[in-house]
mmCIF file of the N, C-alpha and C atoms, coordinates in Angstrom:
data_MODEL
# 
_entry.id   MODEL 
# 
loop_
_atom_site.group_PDB 
_atom_site.id 
_atom_site.type_symbol 
_atom_site.label_atom_id 
_atom_site.label_alt_id 
_atom_site.label_comp_id 
_atom_site.label_asym_id 
_atom_site.label_entity_id 
_atom_site.label_seq_id 
_atom_site.pdbx_PDB_ins_code 
_atom_site.Cartn_x 
_atom_site.Cartn_y 
_atom_site.Cartn_z 
_atom_site.occupancy 
_atom_site.B_iso_or_equiv 
_atom_site.pdbx_formal_charge 
_atom_site.auth_seq_id 
_atom_site.auth_comp_id 
_atom_site.auth_asym_id 
_atom_site.auth_atom_id 
_atom_site.pdbx_PDB_model_num 
ATOM 1   N N  . MET A 1 1  ? -89.037 31.648 2.852  1.00 0.00 ? 1  MET A N  1 
ATOM 2   C CA . MET A 1 1  ? -88.095 31.430 3.957  1.00 0.00 ? 1  MET A CA 1 
ATOM 3   C C  . MET A 1 1  ? -86.936 30.783 3.300  1.00 0.00 ? 1  MET A C  1 
ATOM 4   N N  . LYS A 1 2  ? -85.762 31.325 3.580  1.00 0.00 ? 2  LYS A N  1 
ATOM 5   C CA . LYS A 1 2  ? -84.535 30.845 3.037  1.00 0.00 ? 2  LYS A CA 1 
ATOM 6   C C  . LYS A 1 2  ? -83.826 30.179 4.171  1.00 0.00 ? 2  LYS A C  1 
ATOM 7   N N  . LYS A 1 3  ? -83.319 28.938 3.935  1.00 0.00 ? 3  LYS A N  1 
ATOM 8   C CA . LYS A 1 3  ? -82.714 28.091 4.732  1.00 0.00 ? 3  LYS A CA 1 
ATOM 9   C C  . LYS A 1 3  ? -81.084 28.520 4.755  1.00 0.00 ? 3  LYS A C  1 
ATOM 10  N N  . THR A 1 4  ? -80.558 28.486 5.990  1.00 0.00 ? 4  THR A N  1 
ATOM 11  C CA . THR A 1 4  ? -79.221 28.809 6.232  1.00 0.00 ? 4  THR A CA 1 
ATOM 12  C C  . THR A 1 4  ? -78.461 27.689 6.761  1.00 0.00 ? 4  THR A C  1 
ATOM 13  N N  . ILE A 1 5  ? -77.553 27.189 5.883  1.00 0.00 ? 5  ILE A N  1 
ATOM 14  C CA . ILE A 1 5  ? -76.666 25.961 6.351  1.00 0.00 ? 5  ILE A CA 1 
ATOM 15  C C  . ILE A 1 5  ? -75.358 26.616 6.646  1.00 0.00 ? 5  ILE A C  1 
ATOM 16  N N  . VAL A 1 6  ? -74.837 26.123 7.819  1.00 0.00 ? 6  VAL A N  1 
ATOM 17  C CA . VAL A 1 6  ? -73.468 26.605 8.202  1.00 0.00 ? 6  VAL A CA 1 
ATOM 18  C C  . VAL A 1 6  ? -72.551 25.304 8.722  1.00 0.00 ? 6  VAL A C  1 
ATOM 19  N N  . ALA A 1 7  ? -71.252 25.667 8.567  1.00 0.00 ? 7  ALA A N  1 
ATOM 20  C CA . ALA A 1 7  ? -70.343 24.462 9.018  1.00 0.00 ? 7  ALA A CA 1 
ATOM 21  C C  . ALA A 1 7  ? -70.579 24.144 10.559 1.00 0.00 ? 7  ALA A C  1 
ATOM 22  N N  . GLY A 1 8  ? -70.537 22.839 10.769 1.00 0.00 ? 8  GLY A N  1 
ATOM 23  C CA . GLY A 1 8  ? -70.744 22.255 12.147 1.00 0.00 ? 8  GLY A CA 1 
ATOM 24  C C  . GLY A 1 8  ? -72.206 21.951 12.338 1.00 0.00 ? 8  GLY A C  1 
ATOM 25  N N  . GLN A 1 9  ? -73.155 22.416 11.486 1.00 0.00 ? 9  GLN A N  1 
ATOM 26  C CA . GLN A 1 9  ? -74.559 22.090 11.700 1.00 0.00 ? 9  GLN A CA 1 
ATOM 27  C C  . GLN A 1 9  ? -74.865 20.712 11.254 1.00 0.00 ? 9  GLN A C  1 
ATOM 28  N N  . LYS A 1 10 ? -75.863 19.973 11.916 1.00 0.00 ? 10 LYS A N  1 
ATOM 29  C CA . LYS A 1 10 ? -76.385 18.837 11.582 1.00 0.00 ? 10 LYS A CA 1 
ATOM 30  C C  . LYS A 1 10 ? -77.532 18.923 10.467 1.00 0.00 ? 10 LYS A C  1 
ATOM 31  N N  . VAL A 1 11 ? -77.511 18.035 9.462  1.00 0.00 ? 11 VAL A N  1 
ATOM 32  C CA . VAL A 1 11 ? -78.378 18.229 8.367  1.00 0.00 ? 11 VAL A CA 1 
ATOM 33  C C  . VAL A 1 11 ? -78.969 16.913 8.004  1.00 0.00 ? 11 VAL A C  1 
ATOM 34  N N  . LEU A 1 12 ? -80.054 16.767 7.262  1.00 0.00 ? 12 LEU A N  1 
ATOM 35  C CA . LEU A 1 12 ? -80.587 15.586 6.686  1.00 0.00 ? 12 LEU A CA 1 
ATOM 36  C C  . LEU A 1 12 ? -80.458 15.723 5.190  1.00 0.00 ? 12 LEU A C  1 
ATOM 37  N N  . LEU A 1 13 ? -80.141 14.543 4.557  1.00 0.00 ? 13 LEU A N  1 
ATOM 38  C CA . LEU A 1 13 ? -79.902 14.482 3.015  1.00 0.00 ? 13 LEU A CA 1 
ATOM 39  C C  . LEU A 1 13 ? -81.072 13.842 2.383  1.00 0.00 ? 13 LEU A C  1 
ATOM 40  N N  . PHE A 1 14 ? -81.583 14.427 1.361  1.00 0.00 ? 14 PHE A N  1 
ATOM 41  C CA . PHE A 1 14 ? -82.614 13.804 0.460  1.00 0.00 ? 14 PHE A CA 1 
ATOM 42  C C  . PHE A 1 14 ? -82.105 12.858 -0.415 1.00 0.00 ? 14 PHE A C  1 
ATOM 43  N N  . ASN A 1 15 ? -82.656 11.688 -0.483 1.00 0.00 ? 15 ASN A N  1 
ATOM 44  C CA . ASN A 1 15 ? -82.285 10.721 -1.572 1.00 0.00 ? 15 ASN A CA 1 
ATOM 45  C C  . ASN A 1 15 ? -83.259 10.778 -2.682 1.00 0.00 ? 15 ASN A C  1 
ATOM 46  N N  . SER A 1 16 ? -82.972 11.213 -3.715 1.00 0.00 ? 16 SER A N  1 
ATOM 47  C CA . SER A 1 16 ? -83.833 11.414 -4.865 1.00 0.00 ? 16 SER A CA 1 
ATOM 48  C C  . SER A 1 16 ? -83.839 10.248 -5.952 1.00 0.00 ? 16 SER A C  1 
ATOM 49  N N  . ARG A 1 17 ? -83.001 9.294  -5.669 1.00 0.00 ? 17 ARG A N  1 
ATOM 50  C CA . ARG A 1 17 ? -82.984 8.210  -6.618 1.00 0.00 ? 17 ARG A CA 1 
ATOM 51  C C  . ARG A 1 17 ? -84.259 7.462  -6.913 1.00 0.00 ? 17 ARG A C  1 
ATOM 52  N N  . LEU A 1 18 ? -84.585 7.245  -8.111 1.00 0.00 ? 18 LEU A N  1 
ATOM 53  C CA . LEU A 1 18 ? -85.763 6.642  -8.448 1.00 0.00 ? 18 LEU A CA 1 
ATOM 54  C C  . LEU A 1 18 ? -85.651 5.135  -8.223 1.00 0.00 ? 18 LEU A C  1 
ATOM 55  N N  . ARG A 1 19 ? -86.755 4.513  -7.728 1.00 0.00 ? 19 ARG A N  1 
ATOM 56  C CA . ARG A 1 19 ? -86.651 3.106  -7.312 1.00 0.00 ? 19 ARG A CA 1 
ATOM 57  C C  . ARG A 1 19 ? -87.728 2.481  -8.248 1.00 0.00 ? 19 ARG A C  1 
ATOM 58  N N  . LEU A 1 20 ? -87.396 1.123  -8.540 1.00 0.00 ? 20 LEU A N  1 
ATOM 59  C CA . LEU A 1 20 ? -88.376 0.320  -9.338 1.00 0.00 ? 20 LEU A CA 1 
ATOM 60  C C  . LEU A 1 20 ? -89.710 0.041  -8.580 1.00 0.00 ? 20 LEU A C  1 
ATOM 61  N N  . PHE A 1 21 ? -89.609 -0.140 -7.194 1.00 0.00 ? 21 PHE A N  1 
ATOM 62  C CA . PHE A 1 21 ? -90.722 -0.304 -6.307 1.00 0.00 ? 21 PHE A CA 1 
ATOM 63  C C  . PHE A 1 21 ? -90.687 0.740  -5.225 1.00 0.00 ? 21 PHE A C  1 
ATOM 64  N N  . PRO A 1 22 ? -91.484 1.934  -5.433 1.00 0.00 ? 22 PRO A N  1 
ATOM 65  C CA . PRO A 1 22 ? -91.325 3.034  -4.509 1.00 0.00 ? 22 PRO A CA 1 
ATOM 66  C C  . PRO A 1 22 ? -91.790 2.452  -3.050 1.00 0.00 ? 22 PRO A C  1 
ATOM 67  N N  . ARG A 1 23 ? -91.108 2.922  -2.137 1.00 0.00 ? 23 ARG A N  1 
ATOM 68  C CA . ARG A 1 23 ? -91.566 2.706  -0.667 1.00 0.00 ? 23 ARG A CA 1 
ATOM 69  C C  . ARG A 1 23 ? -92.262 3.823  -0.241 1.00 0.00 ? 23 ARG A C  1 
ATOM 70  N N  . LYS A 1 24 ? -93.586 3.841  -0.082 1.00 0.00 ? 24 LYS A N  1 
ATOM 71  C CA . LYS A 1 24 ? -94.332 4.871  0.263  1.00 0.00 ? 24 LYS A CA 1 
ATOM 72  C C  . LYS A 1 24 ? -94.164 5.442  1.727  1.00 0.00 ? 24 LYS A C  1 
ATOM 73  N N  . LEU A 1 25 ? -93.983 4.432  2.646  1.00 0.00 ? 25 LEU A N  1 
ATOM 74  C CA . LEU A 1 25 ? -93.969 4.851  4.048  1.00 0.00 ? 25 LEU A CA 1 
ATOM 75  C C  . LEU A 1 25 ? -92.589 4.902  4.482  1.00 0.00 ? 25 LEU A C  1 
ATOM 76  N N  . LYS A 1 26 ? -91.455 4.770  3.744  1.00 0.00 ? 26 LYS A N  1 
ATOM 77  C CA . LYS A 1 26 ? -90.126 4.921  4.252  1.00 0.00 ? 26 LYS A CA 1 
ATOM 78  C C  . LYS A 1 26 ? -89.642 6.390  3.873  1.00 0.00 ? 26 LYS A C  1 
ATOM 79  N N  . SER A 1 27 ? -89.069 6.952  4.759  1.00 0.00 ? 27 SER A N  1 
ATOM 80  C CA . SER A 1 27 ? -88.601 8.298  4.611  1.00 0.00 ? 27 SER A CA 1 
ATOM 81  C C  . SER A 1 27 ? -87.457 8.371  3.653  1.00 0.00 ? 27 SER A C  1 
ATOM 82  N N  . ARG A 1 28 ? -87.487 9.411  2.677  1.00 0.00 ? 28 ARG A N  1 
ATOM 83  C CA . ARG A 1 28 ? -86.408 9.645  1.766  1.00 0.00 ? 28 ARG A CA 1 
ATOM 84  C C  . ARG A 1 28 ? -85.237 10.634 2.409  1.00 0.00 ? 28 ARG A C  1 
ATOM 85  N N  . TRP A 1 29 ? -85.400 10.925 3.694  1.00 0.00 ? 29 TRP A N  1 
ATOM 86  C CA . TRP A 1 29 ? -84.321 11.903 4.212  1.00 0.00 ? 29 TRP A CA 1 
ATOM 87  C C  . TRP A 1 29 ? -83.433 10.863 5.063  1.00 0.00 ? 29 TRP A C  1 
ATOM 88  N N  . TYR A 1 30 ? -82.174 11.009 4.775  1.00 0.00 ? 30 TYR A N  1 
ATOM 89  C CA . TYR A 1 30 ? -81.180 10.264 5.484  1.00 0.00 ? 30 TYR A CA 1 
ATOM 90  C C  . TYR A 1 30 ? -80.356 11.069 6.328  1.00 0.00 ? 30 TYR A C  1 
ATOM 91  N N  . GLY A 1 31 ? -79.789 10.605 7.441  1.00 0.00 ? 31 GLY A N  1 
ATOM 92  C CA . GLY A 1 31 ? -78.757 11.387 8.251  1.00 0.00 ? 31 GLY A CA 1 
ATOM 93  C C  . GLY A 1 31 ? -79.096 11.051 9.672  1.00 0.00 ? 31 GLY A C  1 
ATOM 94  N N  . PRO A 1 32 ? -78.575 11.931 10.594 1.00 0.00 ? 32 PRO A N  1 
ATOM 95  C CA . PRO A 1 32 ? -78.028 13.289 10.251 1.00 0.00 ? 32 PRO A CA 1 
ATOM 96  C C  . PRO A 1 32 ? -76.561 13.219 9.831  1.00 0.00 ? 32 PRO A C  1 
ATOM 97  N N  . TYR A 1 33 ? -76.105 14.159 9.138  1.00 0.00 ? 33 TYR A N  1 
ATOM 98  C CA . TYR A 1 33 ? -74.728 14.421 8.728  1.00 0.00 ? 33 TYR A CA 1 
ATOM 99  C C  . TYR A 1 33 ? -74.245 15.632 9.282  1.00 0.00 ? 33 TYR A C  1 
ATOM 100 N N  . VAL A 1 34 ? -72.992 15.909 9.343  1.00 0.00 ? 34 VAL A N  1 
ATOM 101 C CA . VAL A 1 34 ? -72.324 17.113 9.854  1.00 0.00 ? 34 VAL A CA 1 
ATOM 102 C C  . VAL A 1 34 ? -71.859 17.833 8.689  1.00 0.00 ? 34 VAL A C  1 
ATOM 103 N N  . VAL A 1 35 ? -72.252 19.234 8.447  1.00 0.00 ? 35 VAL A N  1 
ATOM 104 C CA . VAL A 1 35 ? -71.725 20.036 7.554  1.00 0.00 ? 35 VAL A CA 1 
ATOM 105 C C  . VAL A 1 35 ? -70.283 20.386 7.832  1.00 0.00 ? 35 VAL A C  1 
ATOM 106 N N  . ASN A 1 36 ? -69.400 20.031 6.788  1.00 0.00 ? 36 ASN A N  1 
ATOM 107 C CA . ASN A 1 36 ? -68.048 20.337 7.006  1.00 0.00 ? 36 ASN A CA 1 
ATOM 108 C C  . ASN A 1 36 ? -67.590 21.715 6.429  1.00 0.00 ? 36 ASN A C  1 
ATOM 109 N N  . LYS A 1 37 ? -68.174 22.026 5.239  1.00 0.00 ? 37 LYS A N  1 
ATOM 110 C CA . LYS A 1 37 ? -67.868 23.244 4.572  1.00 0.00 ? 37 LYS A CA 1 
ATOM 111 C C  . LYS A 1 37 ? -68.971 23.618 3.596  1.00 0.00 ? 37 LYS A C  1 
ATOM 112 N N  . VAL A 1 38 ? -69.254 24.863 3.435  1.00 0.00 ? 38 VAL A N  1 
ATOM 113 C CA . VAL A 1 38 ? -70.230 25.368 2.477  1.00 0.00 ? 38 VAL A CA 1 
ATOM 114 C C  . VAL A 1 38 ? -69.631 26.270 1.550  1.00 0.00 ? 38 VAL A C  1 
ATOM 115 N N  . TYR A 1 39 ? -69.666 25.934 0.214  1.00 0.00 ? 39 TYR A N  1 
ATOM 116 C CA . TYR A 1 39 ? -69.155 26.640 -0.831 1.00 0.00 ? 39 TYR A CA 1 
ATOM 117 C C  . TYR A 1 39 ? -70.073 27.770 -1.381 1.00 0.00 ? 39 TYR A C  1 
ATOM 118 N N  . PRO A 1 40 ? -69.511 28.812 -1.898 1.00 0.00 ? 40 PRO A N  1 
ATOM 119 C CA . PRO A 1 40 ? -70.300 30.008 -2.381 1.00 0.00 ? 40 PRO A CA 1 
ATOM 120 C C  . PRO A 1 40 ? -71.227 29.549 -3.546 1.00 0.00 ? 40 PRO A C  1 
ATOM 121 N N  . SER A 1 41 ? -70.860 28.452 -4.302 1.00 0.00 ? 41 SER A N  1 
ATOM 122 C CA . SER A 1 41 ? -71.728 27.934 -5.288 1.00 0.00 ? 41 SER A CA 1 
ATOM 123 C C  . SER A 1 41 ? -72.930 27.199 -4.952 1.00 0.00 ? 41 SER A C  1 
ATOM 124 N N  . GLY A 1 42 ? -73.136 26.890 -3.692 1.00 0.00 ? 42 GLY A N  1 
ATOM 125 C CA . GLY A 1 42 ? -74.258 26.167 -3.089 1.00 0.00 ? 42 GLY A CA 1 
ATOM 126 C C  . GLY A 1 42 ? -73.973 24.792 -2.770 1.00 0.00 ? 42 GLY A C  1 
ATOM 127 N N  . VAL A 1 43 ? -72.696 24.254 -3.088 1.00 0.00 ? 43 VAL A N  1 
ATOM 128 C CA . VAL A 1 43 ? -72.333 22.963 -2.754 1.00 0.00 ? 43 VAL A CA 1 
ATOM 129 C C  . VAL A 1 43 ? -71.996 22.883 -1.256 1.00 0.00 ? 43 VAL A C  1 
ATOM 130 N N  . VAL A 1 44 ? -72.427 21.750 -0.678 1.00 0.00 ? 44 VAL A N  1 
ATOM 131 C CA . VAL A 1 44 ? -72.311 21.534 0.707  1.00 0.00 ? 44 VAL A CA 1 
ATOM 132 C C  . VAL A 1 44 ? -71.456 20.200 0.906  1.00 0.00 ? 44 VAL A C  1 
ATOM 133 N N  . GLU A 1 45 ? -70.340 20.295 1.636  1.00 0.00 ? 45 GLU A N  1 
ATOM 134 C CA . GLU A 1 45 ? -69.498 19.199 2.010  1.00 0.00 ? 45 GLU A CA 1 
ATOM 135 C C  . GLU A 1 45 ? -69.965 18.513 3.266  1.00 0.00 ? 45 GLU A C  1 
ATOM 136 N N  . LEU A 1 46 ? -70.378 17.315 3.254  1.00 0.00 ? 46 LEU A N  1 
ATOM 137 C CA . LEU A 1 46 ? -70.902 16.645 4.422  1.00 0.00 ? 46 LEU A CA 1 
ATOM 138 C C  . LEU A 1 46 ? -70.010 15.694 5.039  1.00 0.00 ? 46 LEU A C  1 
ATOM 139 N N  . GLN A 1 47 ? -70.003 15.281 6.287  1.00 0.00 ? 47 GLN A N  1 
ATOM 140 C CA . GLN A 1 47 ? -69.246 14.241 6.917  1.00 0.00 ? 47 GLN A CA 1 
ATOM 141 C C  . GLN A 1 47 ? -70.183 13.214 7.536  1.00 0.00 ? 47 GLN A C  1 
ATOM 142 N N  . ASP A 1 48 ? -69.913 12.005 7.108  1.00 0.00 ? 48 ASP A N  1 
ATOM 143 C CA . ASP A 1 48 ? -70.781 10.928 7.713  1.00 0.00 ? 48 ASP A CA 1 
ATOM 144 C C  . ASP A 1 48 ? -70.233 10.612 9.201  1.00 0.00 ? 48 ASP A C  1 
ATOM 145 N N  . TYR A 1 49 ? -71.127 10.510 10.105 1.00 0.00 ? 49 TYR A N  1 
ATOM 146 C CA . TYR A 1 49 ? -70.787 10.120 11.458 1.00 0.00 ? 49 TYR A CA 1 
ATOM 147 C C  . TYR A 1 49 ? -70.101 8.887  11.777 1.00 0.00 ? 49 TYR A C  1 
ATOM 148 N N  . MET A 1 50 ? -70.644 7.775  11.019 1.00 0.00 ? 50 MET A N  1 
ATOM 149 C CA . MET A 1 50 ? -70.095 6.478  11.305 1.00 0.00 ? 50 MET A CA 1 
ATOM 150 C C  . MET A 1 50 ? -68.725 6.271  10.582 1.00 0.00 ? 50 MET A C  1 
ATOM 151 N N  . THR A 1 51 ? -68.610 6.610  9.393  1.00 0.00 ? 51 THR A N  1 
ATOM 152 C CA . THR A 1 51 ? -67.351 6.363  8.569  1.00 0.00 ? 51 THR A CA 1 
ATOM 153 C C  . THR A 1 51 ? -66.478 7.432  8.583  1.00 0.00 ? 51 THR A C  1 
ATOM 154 N N  . GLU A 1 52 ? -66.983 8.647  8.933  1.00 0.00 ? 52 GLU A N  1 
ATOM 155 C CA . GLU A 1 52 ? -66.108 9.958  8.856  1.00 0.00 ? 52 GLU A CA 1 
ATOM 156 C C  . GLU A 1 52 ? -65.689 10.378 7.483  1.00 0.00 ? 52 GLU A C  1 
ATOM 157 N N  . LYS A 1 53 ? -66.346 9.763  6.479  1.00 0.00 ? 53 LYS A N  1 
ATOM 158 C CA . LYS A 1 53 ? -66.083 10.046 5.074  1.00 0.00 ? 53 LYS A CA 1 
ATOM 159 C C  . LYS A 1 53 ? -66.689 11.392 4.667  1.00 0.00 ? 53 LYS A C  1 
ATOM 160 N N  . LEU A 1 54 ? -66.021 12.139 3.779  1.00 0.00 ? 54 LEU A N  1 
ATOM 161 C CA . LEU A 1 54 ? -66.530 13.410 3.274  1.00 0.00 ? 54 LEU A CA 1 
ATOM 162 C C  . LEU A 1 54 ? -67.128 13.251 1.998  1.00 0.00 ? 54 LEU A C  1 
ATOM 163 N N  . PHE A 1 55 ? -68.227 13.936 1.604  1.00 0.00 ? 55 PHE A N  1 
ATOM 164 C CA . PHE A 1 55 ? -68.765 13.831 0.257  1.00 0.00 ? 55 PHE A CA 1 
ATOM 165 C C  . PHE A 1 55 ? -69.402 15.214 0.007  1.00 0.00 ? 55 PHE A C  1 
ATOM 166 N N  . LYS A 1 56 ? -69.623 15.515 -1.213 1.00 0.00 ? 56 LYS A N  1 
ATOM 167 C CA . LYS A 1 56 ? -70.266 16.841 -1.632 1.00 0.00 ? 56 LYS A CA 1 
ATOM 168 C C  . LYS A 1 56 ? -71.503 16.587 -2.229 1.00 0.00 ? 56 LYS A C  1 
ATOM 169 N N  . VAL A 1 57 ? -72.500 17.446 -1.950 1.00 0.00 ? 57 VAL A N  1 
ATOM 170 C CA . VAL A 1 57 ? -73.838 17.389 -2.504 1.00 0.00 ? 57 VAL A CA 1 
ATOM 171 C C  . VAL A 1 57 ? -74.366 18.750 -2.861 1.00 0.00 ? 57 VAL A C  1 
ATOM 172 N N  . ASN A 1 58 ? -75.421 18.769 -3.605 1.00 0.00 ? 58 ASN A N  1 
ATOM 173 C CA . ASN A 1 58 ? -76.008 20.099 -3.882 1.00 0.00 ? 58 ASN A CA 1 
ATOM 174 C C  . ASN A 1 58 ? -76.741 20.590 -2.593 1.00 0.00 ? 58 ASN A C  1 
ATOM 175 N N  . GLY A 1 59 ? -76.681 21.891 -2.364 1.00 0.00 ? 59 GLY A N  1 
ATOM 176 C CA . GLY A 1 59 ? -77.246 22.474 -1.091 1.00 0.00 ? 59 GLY A CA 1 
ATOM 177 C C  . GLY A 1 59 ? -78.852 22.371 -1.135 1.00 0.00 ? 59 GLY A C  1 
ATOM 178 N N  . HIS A 1 60 ? -79.419 22.133 -2.322 1.00 0.00 ? 60 HIS A N  1 
ATOM 179 C CA . HIS A 1 60 ? -80.833 21.985 -2.324 1.00 0.00 ? 60 HIS A CA 1 
ATOM 180 C C  . HIS A 1 60 ? -81.331 20.617 -1.798 1.00 0.00 ? 60 HIS A C  1 
ATOM 181 N N  . ARG A 1 61 ? -80.295 19.625 -1.652 1.00 0.00 ? 61 ARG A N  1 
ATOM 182 C CA . ARG A 1 61 ? -80.768 18.439 -1.143 1.00 0.00 ? 61 ARG A CA 1 
ATOM 183 C C  . ARG A 1 61 ? -80.576 18.157 0.287  1.00 0.00 ? 61 ARG A C  1 
ATOM 184 N N  . VAL A 1 62 ? -80.314 19.205 1.036  1.00 0.00 ? 62 VAL A N  1 
ATOM 185 C CA . VAL A 1 62 ? -80.209 19.072 2.598  1.00 0.00 ? 62 VAL A CA 1 
ATOM 186 C C  . VAL A 1 62 ? -81.127 20.004 3.193  1.00 0.00 ? 62 VAL A C  1 
ATOM 187 N N  . LYS A 1 63 ? -81.560 19.677 4.477  1.00 0.00 ? 63 LYS A N  1 
ATOM 188 C CA . LYS A 1 63 ? -82.342 20.477 5.272  1.00 0.00 ? 63 LYS A CA 1 
ATOM 189 C C  . LYS A 1 63 ? -81.787 20.404 6.703  1.00 0.00 ? 63 LYS A C  1 
ATOM 190 N N  . PRO A 1 64 ? -81.998 21.399 7.439  1.00 0.00 ? 64 PRO A N  1 
ATOM 191 C CA . PRO A 1 64 ? -81.530 21.453 8.800  1.00 0.00 ? 64 PRO A CA 1 
ATOM 192 C C  . PRO A 1 64 ? -82.170 20.307 9.624  1.00 0.00 ? 64 PRO A C  1 
ATOM 193 N N  . TYR A 1 65 ? -81.307 19.692 10.517 1.00 0.00 ? 65 TYR A N  1 
ATOM 194 C CA . TYR A 1 65 ? -81.725 18.699 11.378 1.00 0.00 ? 65 TYR A CA 1 
ATOM 195 C C  . TYR A 1 65 ? -81.906 19.257 12.788 1.00 0.00 ? 65 TYR A C  1 
ATOM 196 N N  . ILE A 1 66 ? -83.211 19.098 13.281 1.00 0.00 ? 66 ILE A N  1 
ATOM 197 C CA . ILE A 1 66 ? -83.531 19.572 14.636 1.00 0.00 ? 66 ILE A CA 1 
ATOM 198 C C  . ILE A 1 66 ? -83.594 18.452 15.610 1.00 0.00 ? 66 ILE A C  1 
ATOM 199 N N  . ASP A 1 67 ? -82.699 18.378 16.496 1.00 0.00 ? 67 ASP A N  1 
ATOM 200 C CA . ASP A 1 67 ? -82.532 17.236 17.554 1.00 0.00 ? 67 ASP A CA 1 
ATOM 201 C C  . ASP A 1 67 ? -83.565 17.616 18.655 1.00 0.00 ? 67 ASP A C  1 
ATOM 202 N N  . THR A 1 68 ? -84.664 16.917 18.871 1.00 0.00 ? 68 THR A N  1 
ATOM 203 C CA . THR A 1 68 ? -85.590 17.183 19.935 1.00 0.00 ? 68 THR A CA 1 
ATOM 204 C C  . THR A 1 68 ? -85.465 16.251 21.071 1.00 0.00 ? 68 THR A C  1 
ATOM 205 N N  . ARG A 1 69 ? -84.549 15.187 21.051 1.00 0.00 ? 69 ARG A N  1 
ATOM 206 C CA . ARG A 1 69 ? -84.478 14.161 22.034 1.00 0.00 ? 69 ARG A CA 1 
ATOM 207 C C  . ARG A 1 69 ? -83.265 14.624 22.927 1.00 0.00 ? 69 ARG A C  1 
ATOM 208 N N  . GLU A 1 70 ? -83.302 14.147 24.038 1.00 0.00 ? 70 GLU A N  1 
ATOM 209 C CA . GLU A 1 70 ? -82.093 14.350 25.042 1.00 0.00 ? 70 GLU A CA 1 
ATOM 210 C C  . GLU A 1 70 ? -81.002 13.452 24.510 1.00 0.00 ? 70 GLU A C  1 
ATOM 211 N N  . ASN A 1 71 ? -81.291 12.212 24.334 1.00 0.00 ? 71 ASN A N  1 
ATOM 212 C CA . ASN A 1 71 ? -80.251 11.273 23.919 1.00 0.00 ? 71 ASN A CA 1 
ATOM 213 C C  . ASN A 1 71 ? -80.274 11.165 22.387 1.00 0.00 ? 71 ASN A C  1 
ATOM 214 N N  . SER A 1 72 ? -79.484 11.976 21.734 1.00 0.00 ? 72 SER A N  1 
ATOM 215 C CA . SER A 1 72 ? -79.437 11.976 20.258 1.00 0.00 ? 72 SER A CA 1 
ATOM 216 C C  . SER A 1 72 ? -78.885 10.717 19.653 1.00 0.00 ? 72 SER A C  1 
ATOM 217 N N  . SER A 1 73 ? -78.040 9.950  20.311 1.00 0.00 ? 73 SER A N  1 
ATOM 218 C CA . SER A 1 73 ? -77.460 8.852  19.683 1.00 0.00 ? 73 SER A CA 1 
ATOM 219 C C  . SER A 1 73 ? -78.463 7.794  19.370 1.00 0.00 ? 73 SER A C  1 
ATOM 220 N N  . GLU A 1 74 ? -79.620 7.710  20.055 1.00 0.00 ? 74 GLU A N  1 
ATOM 221 C CA . GLU A 1 74 ? -80.672 6.694  19.688 1.00 0.00 ? 74 GLU A CA 1 
ATOM 222 C C  . GLU A 1 74 ? -81.242 7.046  18.305 1.00 0.00 ? 74 GLU A C  1 
ATOM 223 N N  . LEU A 1 75 ? -81.541 8.380  18.224 1.00 0.00 ? 75 LEU A N  1 
ATOM 224 C CA . LEU A 1 75 ? -82.144 8.738  16.948 1.00 0.00 ? 75 LEU A CA 1 
ATOM 225 C C  . LEU A 1 75 ? -81.283 8.730  15.925 1.00 0.00 ? 75 LEU A C  1 
ATOM 226 N N  . ASP A 1 76 ? -79.921 9.050  16.058 1.00 0.00 ? 76 ASP A N  1 
ATOM 227 C CA . ASP A 1 76 ? -78.898 8.930  14.911 1.00 0.00 ? 76 ASP A CA 1 
ATOM 228 C C  . ASP A 1 76 ? -78.855 7.506  14.444 1.00 0.00 ? 76 ASP A C  1 
ATOM 229 N N  . LEU A 1 77 ? -78.885 6.498  15.282 1.00 0.00 ? 77 LEU A N  1 
ATOM 230 C CA . LEU A 1 77 ? -78.913 5.083  14.892 1.00 0.00 ? 77 LEU A CA 1 
ATOM 231 C C  . LEU A 1 77 ? -80.091 4.751  14.148 1.00 0.00 ? 77 LEU A C  1 
ATOM 232 N N  . ALA A 1 78 ? -81.193 5.384  14.510 1.00 0.00 ? 78 ALA A N  1 
ATOM 233 C CA . ALA A 1 78 ? -82.522 4.991  13.902 1.00 0.00 ? 78 ALA A CA 1 
ATOM 234 C C  . ALA A 1 78 ? -82.659 5.594  12.451 1.00 0.00 ? 78 ALA A C  1 
ATOM 235 N N  . LEU A 1 79 ? -81.985 6.700  12.217 1.00 0.00 ? 79 LEU A N  1 
ATOM 236 C CA . LEU A 1 79 ? -82.189 7.358  10.870 1.00 0.00 ? 79 LEU A CA 1 
ATOM 237 C C  . LEU A 1 79 ? -81.019 6.894  9.939  1.00 0.00 ? 79 LEU A C  1 
ATOM 238 N N  . ARG A 1 80 ? -80.024 6.339  10.384 1.00 0.00 ? 80 ARG A N  1 
ATOM 239 C CA . ARG A 1 80 ? -78.903 5.905  9.519  1.00 0.00 ? 80 ARG A CA 1 
ATOM 240 C C  . ARG A 1 80 ? -79.426 5.030  8.359  1.00 0.00 ? 80 ARG A C  1 
ATOM 241 N N  . ASP A 1 81 ? -78.976 5.342  7.161  1.00 0.00 ? 81 ASP A N  1 
ATOM 242 C CA . ASP A 1 81 ? -79.171 4.546  5.982  1.00 0.00 ? 81 ASP A CA 1 
ATOM 243 C C  . ASP A 1 81 ? -78.121 5.131  4.994  1.00 0.00 ? 81 ASP A C  1 
ATOM 244 N N  . PRO A 1 82 ? -77.224 4.351  4.522  1.00 0.00 ? 82 PRO A N  1 
ATOM 245 C CA . PRO A 1 82 ? -76.078 4.882  3.747  1.00 0.00 ? 82 PRO A CA 1 
ATOM 246 C C  . PRO A 1 82 ? -76.727 5.585  2.413  1.00 0.00 ? 82 PRO A C  1 
ATOM 247 N N  . PRO A 1 83 ? -76.224 6.687  1.959  1.00 0.00 ? 83 PRO A N  1 
ATOM 248 C CA . PRO A 1 83 ? -76.684 7.288  0.675  1.00 0.00 ? 83 PRO A CA 1 
ATOM 249 C C  . PRO A 1 83 ? -76.220 6.626  -0.527 1.00 0.00 ? 83 PRO A C  1 
ATOM 250 N N  . ASP A 1 84 ? -76.943 6.581  -1.560 1.00 0.00 ? 84 ASP A N  1 
ATOM 251 C CA . ASP A 1 84 ? -76.519 6.033  -2.762 1.00 0.00 ? 84 ASP A CA 1 
ATOM 252 C C  . ASP A 1 84 ? -75.892 7.026  -3.593 1.00 0.00 ? 84 ASP A C  1 
ATOM 253 N N  . HIS A 1 85 ? -74.542 7.016  -3.728 1.00 0.00 ? 85 HIS A N  1 
ATOM 254 C CA . HIS A 1 85 ? -73.870 7.902  -4.528 1.00 0.00 ? 85 HIS A CA 1 
ATOM 255 C C  . HIS A 1 85 ? -72.893 7.289  -5.495 1.00 0.00 ? 85 HIS A C  1 
# 
């Protein structure tokens, strides 16, 4: 199954940084972020909700975000954790 990422879509970002003390129960997926642009090379430009900053990541590090709650602002705040770049 091939994932399709398009501009305007919400995605989660995988944080692959190695930690000295791994956190087993904490999710390594951060977000959600909004896709600003998808490049042909597979690079994805993301926009942070809080700061509105743009940054680019490898397309393999993102997965589609599926919002199942009616009030998505509660979930957005619960998932927020700034990426380490």
